[in-house]
C-alpha positions in Angstrom: 0.0 0.0 0.0 1.2 3.5 -0.8 3.1 5.8 1.5 1.1 7.8 4.1 -1.8 5.2 3.8 -4.0 4.5 6.8 -5.6 1.2 7.9 -8.4 1.4 10.4 -8.8 -1.8 12.6 -12.2 -2.4 14.3 -12.7 -5.4 16.5 -16.4 -5.9 17.2 -18.9 -8.3 18.7 -22.7 -7.8 18.1 -22.2 -4.2 17.1 -25.2 -3.8 14.6 -26.5 -0.7 16.5 -23.1 1.1 16.6 -20.9 -0.1 13.8 -22.3 1.8 10.8 -21.7 5.2 12.4 -18.2 4.2 13.4 -17.4 3.1 9.8 -18.9 6.2 8.3 -16.6 8.3 10.4 -13.5 6.6 8.9 -14.8 5.9 5.4 -12.0 8.1 4.1 -9.3 5.7 5.3 -7.2 3.7 2.8 -8.3 0.4 4.3 -10.8 -0.8 6.9 -10.1 -4.1 8.7 -13.0 -5.7 10.6 -12.3 -8.5 13.2 -15.8 -10.0 13.7 -15.7 -11.7 17.1 -18.3 -14.4 16.2 -21.2 -11.9 16.2 -24.7 -13.3 16.0 -26.5 -10.2 14.7 -26.1 -8.1 11.5 -22.6 -6.9 12.3 -21.0 -8.7 9.2 -23.7 -7.5 6.9 -23.2 -3.9 8.0 -19.4 -4.2 7.8 -19.6 -5.5 4.1 -21.0 -2.1 3.1 -17.6 -0.6 3.9 -15.0 -3.3 3.4 -14.5 -6.9 2.2 -11.6 -7.4 4.7 -13.6 -9.1 7.4 -12.0 -11.8 9.6 -14.1 -13.9 11.9 -12.5 -15.0 15.2 -13.7 -16.5 18.5 -15.0 -13.9 21.0 -11.9 -13.9 23.2 -12.5 -12.5 26.8 -9.1 -10.9 26.4 -10.4 -8.4 23.9 -7.0 -7.2 22.8 -5.9 -10.5 21.3 -8.3 -10.0 18.3 -7.2 -6.3 18.0 -3.6 -7.5 17.6 -4.8 -10.0 15.0 -6.4 -7.1 13.1 -3.1 -5.1 13.2 -1.3 -8.1 11.6 -3.7 -8.0 8.6 -3.4 -4.3 8.1 -1.3 -3.1 5.1 -1.3 0.7 5.6 1.7 2.6 6.7 -0.3 3.8 9.7 -2.8 1.9 11.9 -5.8 3.4 13.7 -7.5 1.3 16.3 -11.2 1.9 17.1 -14.1 0.2 18.9 -17.5 0.1 17.3 -18.9 2.6 19.8 -16.3 5.2 18.9 -16.4 8.0 16.2 -13.7 10.0 14.5 -14.8 13.7 14.3 -14.3 15.6 11.1 -11.7 17.8 12.9 -9.8 14.7 14.0 -9.9 13.2 10.6 -8.3 16.3 9.1 -5.7 16.4 11.8 -4.8 12.7 11.2 -4.6 13.2 7.5 -2.3 16.2 8.0 0.0 14.3 10.4 0.5 11.2 8.3 1.1 13.3 5.2 3.8 15.2 7.0 5.0 13.0 9.8 7.8 13.9 12.1 10.6 11.4 11.2 11.0 10.2 14.8 7.3 9.9 15.6 5.8 6.4 15.7 2.5 7.0 17.5 0.0 9.5 18.7 -2.1 9.9 21.9 -5.7 11.1 21.0 -8.0 12.7 23.6 -11.4 11.0 24.0 -14.8 12.4 24.9 -16.8 9.8 26.8 -20.6 10.0 26.5 -22.0 8.1 29.5 -25.7 7.7 30.1 -26.3 10.4 27.5 -23.9 13.1 28.9 -20.3 14.1 28.1 -18.4 13.4 31.3 -15.8 16.1 31.6 -14.5 15.1 35.0 -14.7 12.0 37.2 -11.5 10.6 35.6 -13.1 10.3 32.1 -11.5 13.3 30.4 -9.3 13.9 28.5 -8.9 10.1 28.7 -6.0 10.0 26.2 -5.9 6.9 24.1 -2.8 5.6 22.1 -4.7 4.6 18.9 -2.7 5.9 16.0 0.7 4.3 15.3 3.0 3.2 12.5 2.5 -0.3 11.2 4.4 -3.0 13.2 5.5 -0.4 15.8 2.6 -1.0 18.2 0.6 -3.7 19.8 -1.4 -4.6 22.9 0.5 -6.5 25.6 -2.6 -8.8 26.1 -2.4 -8.7 29.9 -5.3 -6.5 30.9 -8.6 -5.4 29.3 -7.9 -1.8 30.0 -4.3 -1.7 28.8 -2.9 0.7 26.2 -1.1 -0.1 22.9 2.6 -0.2 23.5 4.5 1.7 20.8 8.2 1.6 20.1 9.7 5.1 19.6 8.5 8.7 20.1 4.8 9.4 20.8 3.1 12.8 20.4 -0.3 14.2 21.2 -3.1 15.2 18.8 -5.6 17.9 19.7 -8.9 16.7 18.4 -11.2 14.1 19.8 -12.4 10.6 19.5 -16.1 10.5 20.6 -16.9 7.4 22.7 -20.5 6.5 23.2 -19.7 4.6 26.3 -22.2 3.0 28.7 -25.8 3.6 27.6 -27.6 1.9 30.4 -26.9 0.3 33.8 -27.4 -3.2 32.5 -24.5 -2.7 30.1 -22.2 -1.4 32.9 -23.1 -4.3 35.2 -22.7 -7.0 32.5 -19.2 -5.8 31.6 -18.3 -5.5 35.3 -19.4 -9.0 36.1 -18.2 -10.8 33.0 -15.0 -9.0 32.1 -13.7 -6.1 34.2 -14.2 -7.4 37.8 -12.5 -10.8 37.2 -9.7 -9.2 35.2 -9.0 -6.6 37.8 -8.8 -9.2 40.5 -6.4 -11.4 38.4 -4.1 -8.4 37.7 -3.9 -7.4 41.4 -3.0 -11.0 42.4 -0.4 -11.2 39.6 1.2 -8.0 41.0 1.6 -9.6 44.4 -1.5 -8.4 46.2 -1.7 -9.7 49.8 -5.2 -10.5 50.9 -6.6 -8.2 53.6 -10.3 -8.4 54.4 -10.4 -4.7 55.3 -9.9 -3.9 51.6 -13.6 -4.8 51.1 -14.1 -1.4 52.7 -11.0 0.4 51.7 -11.1 -0.4 47.9 -14.5 1.1 47.2 -14.1 4.1 49.6 -10.7 5.0 48.0 -12.2 4.8 44.5 -15.2 7.0 45.4 -12.9 9.6 47.0 -10.7 9.5 43.9 -13.5 9.9 41.4 -15.9 12.3 43.2 -13.4 14.6 44.9 -9.8 14.2 43.6 -11.0 14.1 40.0 -13.9 16.5 40.7 -16.7 14.2 39.8 -19.1 16.5 41.5 -18.6 19.0 38.6 -20.4 16.4 36.4 -23.5 16.8 38.6 -25.7 13.8 39.4 -24.0 11.9 36.6 -20.7 12.4 38.5 -22.1 11.2 41.8 -23.6 8.1 40.3 -20.5 7.2 38.2 -18.3 7.6 41.3 -20.6 5.2 43.2 -20.6 2.8 40.3 -16.8 2.8 40.1 -16.7 2.3 43.9 -19.0 -0.7 43.3 -16.7 -1.9 40.6 -13.7 -2.1 43.0 -16.0 -3.8 45.6 -16.8 -6.5 43.1 -13.1 -6.8 42.1 -12.4 -7.5 45.8 -15.2 -10.1 45.8 -13.4 -11.9 42.9 -10.1 -11.8 44.9 -11.9 -13.3 47.8 -13.3 -16.1 45.6 -9.8 -16.8 44.3 -8.7 -17.2 47.9 -11.5 -19.9 48.2 -13.7 -17.6 50.3 -11.2 -17.5 53.1 -12.9 -17.4 56.6 -12.1 -14.5 58.9 -12.9 -15.5 62.4 -11.1 -12.6 64.1 -12.9 -11.6 67.3 -12.0 -8.0 66.6 -13.7 -7.8 63.3 -16.5 -5.6 64.7 -13.9 -3.2 66.2 -11.8 -3.2 63.0 -14.8 -2.6 60.8 -15.8 0.4 63.0 -12.2 1.7 62.8 -12.3 1.6 59.0 -15.7 3.3 58.8 -14.6 6.0 61.2 -11.5 6.6 59.1 -13.5 6.7 56.0 -15.8 9.3 57.6 -12.8 11.4 58.4 -11.6 11.2 54.8 -15.0 12.2 53.5 -15.1 15.2 55.8 -11.6 16.2 54.7 -12.5 16.1 51.0 -15.9 17.8 51.4 -14.2 20.6 53.3 -11.3 20.8 50.8 -13.5 21.0 47.8 -15.9 23.5 49.4 -12.9 25.7 50.1 -12.2 25.8 46.3 -15.6 27.3 45.7 -15.2 30.2 48.2 -14.3 33.4 46.4 -13.7 35.7 49.4 -9.9 35.3 50.3 -10.5 35.9 54.1 -13.3 33.4 54.2 -11.2 30.9 52.4 -8.3 31.3 54.9 -10.8 30.9 57.8 -12.3 27.8 56.2 -8.8 26.2 55.8 -8.0 26.9 59.5 -11.3 25.4 60.6 -10.6 22.3 58.5 -7.2 21.8 60.1 -8.7 22.2 63.6 -11.4 19.7 63.0 -9.0 17.2 61.5 
């Protein structure tokens, strides 16, 4: 394939409701590769409207195996990896065309910011923006490690950043979130923690979800996303709670017969309450515009802590 050509790789399972809009957004590419993960709906029929390069594979729970397979079939000088629920904006399309026409000689890949639309709203905080994704890279210079479902492509060489966005129509309903959590994300998260040497501690059943909620709602300003931010922070806390459940299962539901379990649980809850107070106070201080009031609020927070 000619110089500066682009191959788009889409790995998809039962994507009949999303795939067409995805492929329309990249119809300008030199080549489109579809890895059909044994779909049972009209995915293949829709894909054939845009390409004849369709490869059917088993629906591997490690999603990135089939994406890497797709890269191996691509012939363009550059590869762009997309999911069926993602769209390339016209502005990003122009930026990609410009970059691959006039690439910096040492650049092998590009981070692309991503807008996540979750439950019908663009989530600008809560850890979901700018959500840079390493999706554009030179052929044979990038691949997924195939270790974790949330991993990024590993690219050899220099990587730069693009300015325009991928739009990701992420979770559309609670059922979709819970299904992915139970079937894919929770078990994989547990497995990765154990591989990294995690030492079982029953108190993490409390610590994991509390830490995640504090991180999402406060540290990453989820409250700025309104009620969506609150609910997503709670859902992500639940995600880490479920991940701990899978860890417990892998430890054969270890029995904890500690007589101090009531006191230890109380201690964890009290500490969590203190952490919540600290973060509420800290974030409220940010919203105070009067300098004197802000100083007074900081002093009061230190006294109470």
